[in-house]
C-alpha positions as a printed Julia matrix, in Angstrom:
175×3 Matrix{Float64}:
  19.55   10.43   -8.02
  18.19   11.01   -4.39
  15.48    8.01   -3.46
  13.08    8.36   -0.91
  12.65    5.78    1.72
   9.37    4.07    1.82
   6.65    4.52    3.98
   4.1     1.8     4.59
   0.26    3.33    4.28
  -2.4     1.13    5.33
  -6.19    1.09    4.24
  -9.05   -0.18    6.42
 -12.49   -1.34    5.91
 -13.31   -0.05    9.14
 -11.3     2.15   11.43
  -8.59    0.32   13.81
  -7.91    1.68   17.42
  -4.61    1.8    19.11
  -4.32    1.42   22.69
  -3.77    5.09   22.97
  -6.9     6.26   21.65
  -9.57    4.15   23.03
 -11.54    4.57   26.02
 -11.79    2.28   28.78
 -15.14    0.81   27.44
 -14.51    0.97   23.92
 -11.21   -0.64   24.46
 -12.69   -3.38   26.6
 -15.15   -4.06   23.78
 -12.33   -3.8    21.1
 -10.08   -6.14   23.09
 -13.35   -8.9    22.91
 -13.77   -8.31   19.6
 -10.11   -8.96   18.29
  -9.07  -11.54   21.21
  -8.54  -14.82   19.46
  -8.89  -13.06   15.73
  -6.65  -13.14   12.79
  -6.39   -9.93   11.3
  -5.64  -10.06    7.31
  -3.24   -7.65    5.48
  -3.84   -7.48    1.94
  -0.65   -7.34    0.01
  -1.26   -6.55   -3.75
   1.74   -8.59   -5.06
   2.96  -11.76   -5.27
   5.31  -12.88   -1.9
   8.58  -11.61   -1.86
   9.55   -8.37   -3.51
   9.45   -4.86   -1.64
   6.15   -4.58   -1.0
   6.2    -7.85    1.24
  10.07   -6.52    2.72
   8.32   -3.43    3.98
   5.21   -5.17    5.37
   6.89   -7.97    7.01
   7.8    -5.99   10.43
   4.41   -4.48   10.12
   2.7    -7.64   10.09
   5.1    -8.6    12.57
   4.59   -6.26   15.34
   1.1    -4.53   14.46
  -0.94   -6.9    16.33
   0.71   -5.66   19.91
  -0.8    -2.5    19.57
  -4.42   -3.72   19.06
  -6.64   -4.15   21.78
  -7.21   -7.9    22.13
  -3.87   -8.62   20.44
  -5.03  -10.56   17.18
  -2.77  -12.76   15.03
  -1.49  -10.82   11.86
  -1.14  -12.54    8.83
  -0.38  -11.94    5.17
  -2.89  -12.3     2.24
  -1.49  -12.22   -1.05
  -4.05  -10.48   -3.81
  -1.9    -9.87   -7.31
  -2.99   -8.41   -9.85
  -4.18   -5.27  -11.92
  -1.37   -3.11  -10.16
  -3.65   -3.32   -6.96
  -6.75   -3.24   -7.74
  -7.68   -6.69   -7.16
  -6.67   -6.31   -3.43
  -8.32   -3.14   -3.28
 -11.58   -4.27   -5.13
 -11.54   -6.88   -2.19
 -11.22   -4.77    0.9
 -13.82   -2.4    -0.16
 -16.23   -4.92   -2.2
 -15.8    -8.37   -0.53
 -14.17   -8.47    2.94
 -16.47   -8.55    6.1
 -16.47   -4.92    7.48
 -15.48   -5.95   11.12
 -11.96   -4.42   11.43
 -10.15   -7.62   10.82
  -8.96   -6.97    6.99
  -6.56   -4.27    6.0
  -4.52   -3.52    2.93
  -1.05   -2.26    2.27
  -1.65   -0.39   -1.54
   0.43    0.32   -4.0
   1.4     3.66   -4.97
  -0.96    3.99   -8.11
  -4.35    3.08   -6.52
  -5.3     6.94   -6.5
  -4.31    7.47   -9.84
  -5.81    4.52  -11.35
  -9.09    5.8    -9.76
  -8.7     9.02  -10.94
  -7.84    7.94  -14.67
 -10.55    5.68  -14.7
  -8.93    2.37  -15.0
 -11.53   -0.4   -16.14
 -10.07   -2.44  -13.01
 -10.9     0.06  -10.35
 -14.16   -0.99   -8.49
 -13.21    0.83   -5.11
 -13.56    4.29   -4.11
 -10.57    5.53   -2.11
 -12.5     8.59   -0.72
 -14.52    5.85    1.05
 -11.44    4.0     2.7
  -9.99    4.77    5.97
  -6.67    5.65    5.64
  -3.85    4.84    8.78
  -0.38    6.39    7.61
   0.58    7.84    4.5
  -1.99    9.21    2.72
  -1.91    9.34   -0.29
   0.73    6.36   -0.35
   4.43    7.06   -1.01
   6.66    4.64   -2.27
  10.25    4.52   -3.21
  10.91    4.93   -6.9
  13.85    3.63   -8.76
  15.06    4.82  -12.35
  17.54    2.43  -14.01
  19.39    4.08  -16.89
  22.06    2.14  -19.17
  25.9     2.84  -18.69
  26.31    4.56  -21.8
  23.58    7.08  -21.01
  25.49   10.17  -19.8
  23.2    10.78  -16.85
  23.7    11.24  -13.31
  20.72   13.1   -11.65
  17.2    13.1   -12.85
  18.09   17.11  -14.88
  20.74   15.15  -16.64
  18.41   12.47  -17.95
  15.72   15.05  -18.94
  19.05   16.97  -20.73
  19.68   14.22  -22.33
  16.19   12.93  -23.56
  15.73   16.67  -25.04
  19.02   16.34  -26.97
  17.87   12.82  -28.46
  14.31   13.99  -28.92
  12.84   11.38  -26.4
  10.55   11.43  -23.95
  10.38   10.44  -20.12
   7.3     8.41  -19.74
   5.85    7.38  -16.48
   4.72    3.67  -15.93
   1.24    2.75  -17.01
  -1.31    4.36  -14.33
  -1.91    1.06  -12.39
   1.39   -0.66  -12.42
   4.21   -1.22   -9.86
   7.14   -3.14  -10.56
   8.52   -5.78   -8.38
  12.29   -6.66   -6.87
């Protein structure tokens, strides 16, 4: 099966500005705003796993590309398929540009399907990077199943009167 590589999507409560896109006066204000501060990156899972593996390089280098070069730290907020972190980002986090998130892929679907845990509105967030978030999807098949591609798996499912069912809308797994 073909697996797409993971691209990190980041959501900010306020727009961020890179060194290239800032005008000199605005850049000076941004340098003053971010200098000596800590930027929190909400990771909607527990420490470890694929989300942290993808976010770690981003966290390590992102601060260097923001005027004032703030310190960047992870903030783990697992729960409700990522809704806990996204709800915090939109409803509680100060709107000062010092909190961003690496959302799980189902955050948009969870809102559209009206999951009870969703209190955020993705349309009101500023997206940096891939939108909607794109993530690696892995499918495990038991060795006795004669399937090597997704089409094979669909054929086997039809022959056995089975269905391929996606995970619940607001779920994402960990490594």
